[in-house]
mmCIF file of the C-alpha atoms, coordinates in Angstrom:
data_MODEL
# 
_entry.id   MODEL 
# 
loop_
_atom_site.group_PDB 
_atom_site.id 
_atom_site.type_symbol 
_atom_site.label_atom_id 
_atom_site.label_alt_id 
_atom_site.label_comp_id 
_atom_site.label_asym_id 
_atom_site.label_entity_id 
_atom_site.label_seq_id 
_atom_site.pdbx_PDB_ins_code 
_atom_site.Cartn_x 
_atom_site.Cartn_y 
_atom_site.Cartn_z 
_atom_site.occupancy 
_atom_site.B_iso_or_equiv 
_atom_site.pdbx_formal_charge 
_atom_site.auth_seq_id 
_atom_site.auth_comp_id 
_atom_site.auth_asym_id 
_atom_site.auth_atom_id 
_atom_site.pdbx_PDB_model_num 
ATOM 1   C CA . UNK A 1 1   ? 9.737   8.896  -78.065 1.00 0.00 ? 1   UNK A CA 1 
ATOM 2   C CA . UNK A 1 2   ? 5.925   9.609  -77.693 1.00 0.00 ? 2   UNK A CA 1 
ATOM 3   C CA . UNK A 1 3   ? 4.067   12.197 -75.760 1.00 0.00 ? 3   UNK A CA 1 
ATOM 4   C CA . UNK A 1 4   ? 0.745   11.361 -74.615 1.00 0.00 ? 4   UNK A CA 1 
ATOM 5   C CA . UNK A 1 5   ? -1.751  14.415 -74.039 1.00 0.00 ? 5   UNK A CA 1 
ATOM 6   C CA . UNK A 1 6   ? -5.176  13.804 -72.283 1.00 0.00 ? 6   UNK A CA 1 
ATOM 7   C CA . UNK A 1 7   ? -7.546  16.740 -71.887 1.00 0.00 ? 7   UNK A CA 1 
ATOM 8   C CA . UNK A 1 8   ? -10.145 16.151 -69.056 1.00 0.00 ? 8   UNK A CA 1 
ATOM 9   C CA . UNK A 1 9   ? -13.571 18.153 -69.073 1.00 0.00 ? 9   UNK A CA 1 
ATOM 10  C CA . UNK A 1 10  ? -14.214 18.412 -65.503 1.00 0.00 ? 10  UNK A CA 1 
ATOM 11  C CA . UNK A 1 11  ? -17.685 19.314 -63.927 1.00 0.00 ? 11  UNK A CA 1 
ATOM 12  C CA . UNK A 1 12  ? -17.500 22.695 -62.111 1.00 0.00 ? 12  UNK A CA 1 
ATOM 13  C CA . UNK A 1 13  ? -17.634 22.093 -58.307 1.00 0.00 ? 13  UNK A CA 1 
ATOM 14  C CA . UNK A 1 14  ? -16.200 18.653 -58.962 1.00 0.00 ? 14  UNK A CA 1 
ATOM 15  C CA . UNK A 1 15  ? -12.378 19.352 -59.439 1.00 0.00 ? 15  UNK A CA 1 
ATOM 16  C CA . UNK A 1 16  ? -11.522 17.985 -56.095 1.00 0.00 ? 16  UNK A CA 1 
ATOM 17  C CA . UNK A 1 17  ? -13.141 14.697 -56.611 1.00 0.00 ? 17  UNK A CA 1 
ATOM 18  C CA . UNK A 1 18  ? -11.318 14.465 -60.025 1.00 0.00 ? 18  UNK A CA 1 
ATOM 19  C CA . UNK A 1 19  ? -8.010  15.431 -58.522 1.00 0.00 ? 19  UNK A CA 1 
ATOM 20  C CA . UNK A 1 20  ? -8.283  12.729 -55.821 1.00 0.00 ? 20  UNK A CA 1 
ATOM 21  C CA . UNK A 1 21  ? -9.178  10.106 -58.332 1.00 0.00 ? 21  UNK A CA 1 
ATOM 22  C CA . UNK A 1 22  ? -6.483  11.201 -60.605 1.00 0.00 ? 22  UNK A CA 1 
ATOM 23  C CA . UNK A 1 23  ? -3.812  10.760 -57.905 1.00 0.00 ? 23  UNK A CA 1 
ATOM 24  C CA . UNK A 1 24  ? -4.778  6.981  -57.392 1.00 0.00 ? 24  UNK A CA 1 
ATOM 25  C CA . UNK A 1 25  ? -4.784  6.487  -61.361 1.00 0.00 ? 25  UNK A CA 1 
ATOM 26  C CA . UNK A 1 26  ? -1.427  5.279  -61.216 1.00 0.00 ? 26  UNK A CA 1 
ATOM 27  C CA . UNK A 1 27  ? 0.050   3.265  -64.382 1.00 0.00 ? 27  UNK A CA 1 
ATOM 28  C CA . UNK A 1 28  ? 0.494   -0.512 -63.878 1.00 0.00 ? 28  UNK A CA 1 
ATOM 29  C CA . UNK A 1 29  ? 4.149   -0.198 -64.530 1.00 0.00 ? 29  UNK A CA 1 
ATOM 30  C CA . UNK A 1 30  ? 6.262   3.018  -64.852 1.00 0.00 ? 30  UNK A CA 1 
ATOM 31  C CA . UNK A 1 31  ? 8.956   1.202  -67.389 1.00 0.00 ? 31  UNK A CA 1 
ATOM 32  C CA . UNK A 1 32  ? 9.418   3.560  -70.386 1.00 0.00 ? 32  UNK A CA 1 
ATOM 33  C CA . UNK A 1 33  ? 7.840   6.459  -68.612 1.00 0.00 ? 33  UNK A CA 1 
ATOM 34  C CA . UNK A 1 34  ? 10.070  9.562  -68.555 1.00 0.00 ? 34  UNK A CA 1 
ATOM 35  C CA . UNK A 1 35  ? 7.936   12.002 -66.878 1.00 0.00 ? 35  UNK A CA 1 
ATOM 36  C CA . UNK A 1 36  ? 4.112   12.958 -66.449 1.00 0.00 ? 36  UNK A CA 1 
ATOM 37  C CA . UNK A 1 37  ? 2.703   16.469 -65.995 1.00 0.00 ? 37  UNK A CA 1 
ATOM 38  C CA . UNK A 1 38  ? -0.691  16.946 -64.301 1.00 0.00 ? 38  UNK A CA 1 
ATOM 39  C CA . UNK A 1 39  ? -1.596  20.620 -65.044 1.00 0.00 ? 39  UNK A CA 1 
ATOM 40  C CA . UNK A 1 40  ? -4.450  23.194 -65.536 1.00 0.00 ? 40  UNK A CA 1 
ATOM 41  C CA . UNK A 1 41  ? -4.527  26.549 -67.036 1.00 0.00 ? 41  UNK A CA 1 
ATOM 42  C CA . UNK A 1 42  ? -2.855  29.287 -65.420 1.00 0.00 ? 42  UNK A CA 1 
ATOM 43  C CA . UNK A 1 43  ? -5.135  32.329 -64.018 1.00 0.00 ? 43  UNK A CA 1 
ATOM 44  C CA . UNK A 1 44  ? -3.189  35.116 -66.207 1.00 0.00 ? 44  UNK A CA 1 
ATOM 45  C CA . UNK A 1 45  ? -4.978  38.370 -67.146 1.00 0.00 ? 45  UNK A CA 1 
ATOM 46  C CA . UNK A 1 46  ? -2.860  39.070 -70.264 1.00 0.00 ? 46  UNK A CA 1 
ATOM 47  C CA . UNK A 1 47  ? -4.645  37.635 -73.296 1.00 0.00 ? 47  UNK A CA 1 
ATOM 48  C CA . UNK A 1 48  ? -1.282  37.117 -75.182 1.00 0.00 ? 48  UNK A CA 1 
ATOM 49  C CA . UNK A 1 49  ? -0.608  34.067 -73.011 1.00 0.00 ? 49  UNK A CA 1 
ATOM 50  C CA . UNK A 1 50  ? -4.275  32.419 -73.750 1.00 0.00 ? 50  UNK A CA 1 
ATOM 51  C CA . UNK A 1 51  ? -4.481  31.725 -77.768 1.00 0.00 ? 51  UNK A CA 1 
ATOM 52  C CA . UNK A 1 52  ? -5.524  27.905 -77.183 1.00 0.00 ? 52  UNK A CA 1 
ATOM 53  C CA . UNK A 1 53  ? -9.157  27.833 -76.862 1.00 0.00 ? 53  UNK A CA 1 
ATOM 54  C CA . UNK A 1 54  ? -9.456  25.084 -73.725 1.00 0.00 ? 54  UNK A CA 1 
ATOM 55  C CA . UNK A 1 55  ? -11.241 26.971 -71.008 1.00 0.00 ? 55  UNK A CA 1 
ATOM 56  C CA . UNK A 1 56  ? -14.994 27.395 -70.472 1.00 0.00 ? 56  UNK A CA 1 
ATOM 57  C CA . UNK A 1 57  ? -17.299 28.811 -68.084 1.00 0.00 ? 57  UNK A CA 1 
ATOM 58  C CA . UNK A 1 58  ? -19.122 25.332 -68.184 1.00 0.00 ? 58  UNK A CA 1 
ATOM 59  C CA . UNK A 1 59  ? -16.220 22.925 -66.924 1.00 0.00 ? 59  UNK A CA 1 
ATOM 60  C CA . UNK A 1 60  ? -12.635 22.998 -65.748 1.00 0.00 ? 60  UNK A CA 1 
ATOM 61  C CA . UNK A 1 61  ? -9.832  21.863 -68.143 1.00 0.00 ? 61  UNK A CA 1 
ATOM 62  C CA . UNK A 1 62  ? -7.208  19.708 -67.021 1.00 0.00 ? 62  UNK A CA 1 
ATOM 63  C CA . UNK A 1 63  ? -4.357  18.477 -69.121 1.00 0.00 ? 63  UNK A CA 1 
ATOM 64  C CA . UNK A 1 64  ? -1.968  15.386 -68.661 1.00 0.00 ? 64  UNK A CA 1 
ATOM 65  C CA . UNK A 1 65  ? 1.046   15.171 -70.535 1.00 0.00 ? 65  UNK A CA 1 
ATOM 66  C CA . UNK A 1 66  ? 3.057   11.825 -70.497 1.00 0.00 ? 66  UNK A CA 1 
ATOM 67  C CA . UNK A 1 67  ? 6.415   11.375 -72.054 1.00 0.00 ? 67  UNK A CA 1 
ATOM 68  C CA . UNK A 1 68  ? 7.180   7.781  -72.818 1.00 0.00 ? 68  UNK A CA 1 
ATOM 69  C CA . UNK A 1 69  ? 9.900   5.954  -74.634 1.00 0.00 ? 69  UNK A CA 1 
ATOM 70  C CA . UNK A 1 70  ? 7.442   4.143  -77.129 1.00 0.00 ? 70  UNK A CA 1 
ATOM 71  C CA . UNK A 1 71  ? 3.716   3.647  -77.270 1.00 0.00 ? 71  UNK A CA 1 
ATOM 72  C CA . UNK A 1 72  ? 3.843   -0.028 -76.453 1.00 0.00 ? 72  UNK A CA 1 
ATOM 73  C CA . UNK A 1 73  ? 5.279   0.957  -72.972 1.00 0.00 ? 73  UNK A CA 1 
ATOM 74  C CA . UNK A 1 74  ? 2.118   3.305  -72.599 1.00 0.00 ? 74  UNK A CA 1 
ATOM 75  C CA . UNK A 1 75  ? -0.024  0.806  -73.616 1.00 0.00 ? 75  UNK A CA 1 
ATOM 76  C CA . UNK A 1 76  ? 1.355   -1.902 -71.409 1.00 0.00 ? 76  UNK A CA 1 
ATOM 77  C CA . UNK A 1 77  ? 1.142   0.835  -68.250 1.00 0.00 ? 77  UNK A CA 1 
ATOM 78  C CA . UNK A 1 78  ? -2.382  2.383  -69.191 1.00 0.00 ? 78  UNK A CA 1 
ATOM 79  C CA . UNK A 1 79  ? -4.037  0.833  -72.057 1.00 0.00 ? 79  UNK A CA 1 
ATOM 80  C CA . UNK A 1 80  ? -6.143  -1.672 -70.044 1.00 0.00 ? 80  UNK A CA 1 
ATOM 81  C CA . UNK A 1 81  ? -7.289  1.154  -68.103 1.00 0.00 ? 81  UNK A CA 1 
ATOM 82  C CA . UNK A 1 82  ? -8.680  3.341  -70.969 1.00 0.00 ? 82  UNK A CA 1 
ATOM 83  C CA . UNK A 1 83  ? -12.233 2.572  -71.200 1.00 0.00 ? 83  UNK A CA 1 
ATOM 84  C CA . UNK A 1 84  ? -13.529 0.636  -74.497 1.00 0.00 ? 84  UNK A CA 1 
ATOM 85  C CA . UNK A 1 85  ? -16.099 1.462  -76.701 1.00 0.00 ? 85  UNK A CA 1 
ATOM 86  C CA . UNK A 1 86  ? -19.041 -0.997 -76.956 1.00 0.00 ? 86  UNK A CA 1 
ATOM 87  C CA . UNK A 1 87  ? -21.747 -0.991 -79.670 1.00 0.00 ? 87  UNK A CA 1 
ATOM 88  C CA . UNK A 1 88  ? -25.210 -0.876 -78.134 1.00 0.00 ? 88  UNK A CA 1 
ATOM 89  C CA . UNK A 1 89  ? -28.497 -1.106 -79.833 1.00 0.00 ? 89  UNK A CA 1 
ATOM 90  C CA . UNK A 1 90  ? -31.956 -0.610 -78.590 1.00 0.00 ? 90  UNK A CA 1 
ATOM 91  C CA . UNK A 1 91  ? -35.132 1.142  -79.760 1.00 0.00 ? 91  UNK A CA 1 
ATOM 92  C CA . UNK A 1 92  ? -34.280 4.666  -78.101 1.00 0.00 ? 92  UNK A CA 1 
ATOM 93  C CA . UNK A 1 93  ? -30.529 4.726  -78.742 1.00 0.00 ? 93  UNK A CA 1 
ATOM 94  C CA . UNK A 1 94  ? -30.751 3.300  -82.208 1.00 0.00 ? 94  UNK A CA 1 
ATOM 95  C CA . UNK A 1 95  ? -27.191 2.387  -83.419 1.00 0.00 ? 95  UNK A CA 1 
ATOM 96  C CA . UNK A 1 96  ? -24.591 4.203  -80.733 1.00 0.00 ? 96  UNK A CA 1 
ATOM 97  C CA . UNK A 1 97  ? -21.400 3.632  -79.372 1.00 0.00 ? 97  UNK A CA 1 
ATOM 98  C CA . UNK A 1 98  ? -21.496 4.064  -75.510 1.00 0.00 ? 98  UNK A CA 1 
ATOM 99  C CA . UNK A 1 99  ? -18.349 5.036  -73.655 1.00 0.00 ? 99  UNK A CA 1 
ATOM 100 C CA . UNK A 1 100 ? -18.223 5.125  -69.616 1.00 0.00 ? 100 UNK A CA 1 
ATOM 101 C CA . UNK A 1 101 ? -17.309 8.360  -68.178 1.00 0.00 ? 101 UNK A CA 1 
ATOM 102 C CA . UNK A 1 102 ? -16.926 9.306  -64.449 1.00 0.00 ? 102 UNK A CA 1 
ATOM 103 C CA . UNK A 1 103 ? -19.404 11.223 -62.481 1.00 0.00 ? 103 UNK A CA 1 
ATOM 104 C CA . UNK A 1 104 ? -17.087 14.232 -62.253 1.00 0.00 ? 104 UNK A CA 1 
ATOM 105 C CA . UNK A 1 105 ? -16.550 14.519 -66.069 1.00 0.00 ? 105 UNK A CA 1 
ATOM 106 C CA . UNK A 1 106 ? -18.286 17.000 -68.161 1.00 0.00 ? 106 UNK A CA 1 
ATOM 107 C CA . UNK A 1 107 ? -17.822 15.133 -71.168 1.00 0.00 ? 107 UNK A CA 1 
ATOM 108 C CA . UNK A 1 108 ? -15.515 12.330 -72.465 1.00 0.00 ? 108 UNK A CA 1 
ATOM 109 C CA . UNK A 1 109 ? -11.699 13.004 -71.999 1.00 0.00 ? 109 UNK A CA 1 
ATOM 110 C CA . UNK A 1 110 ? -9.714  13.304 -75.153 1.00 0.00 ? 110 UNK A CA 1 
ATOM 111 C CA . UNK A 1 111 ? -6.619  11.773 -75.760 1.00 0.00 ? 111 UNK A CA 1 
ATOM 112 C CA . UNK A 1 112 ? -3.890  11.941 -78.578 1.00 0.00 ? 112 UNK A CA 1 
ATOM 113 C CA . UNK A 1 113 ? -0.541  10.346 -78.699 1.00 0.00 ? 113 UNK A CA 1 
ATOM 114 C CA . UNK A 1 114 ? 2.431   12.539 -80.534 1.00 0.00 ? 114 UNK A CA 1 
ATOM 115 C CA . UNK A 1 115 ? 5.355   11.567 -82.005 1.00 0.00 ? 115 UNK A CA 1 
ATOM 116 C CA . UNK A 1 116 ? 8.407   13.332 -80.983 1.00 0.00 ? 116 UNK A CA 1 
ATOM 117 C CA . UNK A 1 117 ? 10.278  14.604 -84.004 1.00 0.00 ? 117 UNK A CA 1 
ATOM 118 C CA . UNK A 1 118 ? 12.936  16.705 -82.404 1.00 0.00 ? 118 UNK A CA 1 
ATOM 119 C CA . UNK A 1 119 ? 13.774  18.351 -78.929 1.00 0.00 ? 119 UNK A CA 1 
ATOM 120 C CA . UNK A 1 120 ? 15.595  21.397 -77.449 1.00 0.00 ? 120 UNK A CA 1 
ATOM 121 C CA . UNK A 1 121 ? 17.206  21.821 -74.388 1.00 0.00 ? 121 UNK A CA 1 
ATOM 122 C CA . UNK A 1 122 ? 17.483  24.745 -72.496 1.00 0.00 ? 122 UNK A CA 1 
ATOM 123 C CA . UNK A 1 123 ? 19.964  26.109 -69.704 1.00 0.00 ? 123 UNK A CA 1 
ATOM 124 C CA . UNK A 1 124 ? 17.858  24.252 -67.072 1.00 0.00 ? 124 UNK A CA 1 
ATOM 125 C CA . UNK A 1 125 ? 17.234  20.505 -66.417 1.00 0.00 ? 125 UNK A CA 1 
ATOM 126 C CA . UNK A 1 126 ? 13.654  19.485 -65.298 1.00 0.00 ? 126 UNK A CA 1 
ATOM 127 C CA . UNK A 1 127 ? 13.402  19.420 -61.570 1.00 0.00 ? 127 UNK A CA 1 
ATOM 128 C CA . UNK A 1 128 ? 12.679  16.148 -59.613 1.00 0.00 ? 128 UNK A CA 1 
ATOM 129 C CA . UNK A 1 129 ? 9.458   14.138 -60.212 1.00 0.00 ? 129 UNK A CA 1 
ATOM 130 C CA . UNK A 1 130 ? 8.033   15.066 -57.050 1.00 0.00 ? 130 UNK A CA 1 
ATOM 131 C CA . UNK A 1 131 ? 8.828   19.049 -56.329 1.00 0.00 ? 131 UNK A CA 1 
# 
């Protein structure tokens, strides 16, 4: 099992445009997808819950977490939608890689695939996918 985490940096004032776009970013197939969680930081006054530095006054942060059976399933469903990197050379840019971003992105989203080493269950089961 793998967990895919994507951190989105969204320009202030563009959150609704991003959310509307994200809703339509459906995987080509859901074979191998256990669950996907689209989330944003909870506004809590108590600092003990905010020890991970992901918030900024310059952008809104959204985190997408997908739990997949294996990286190959994720790649088949999502891989072709991940913007590629293209080498580009011109006098002004010199030798740079260019990556396309959406207009609502403050900067390029970040992604990591994590291998699940172990799991723990609790008293409760997950709610249905649409709750």
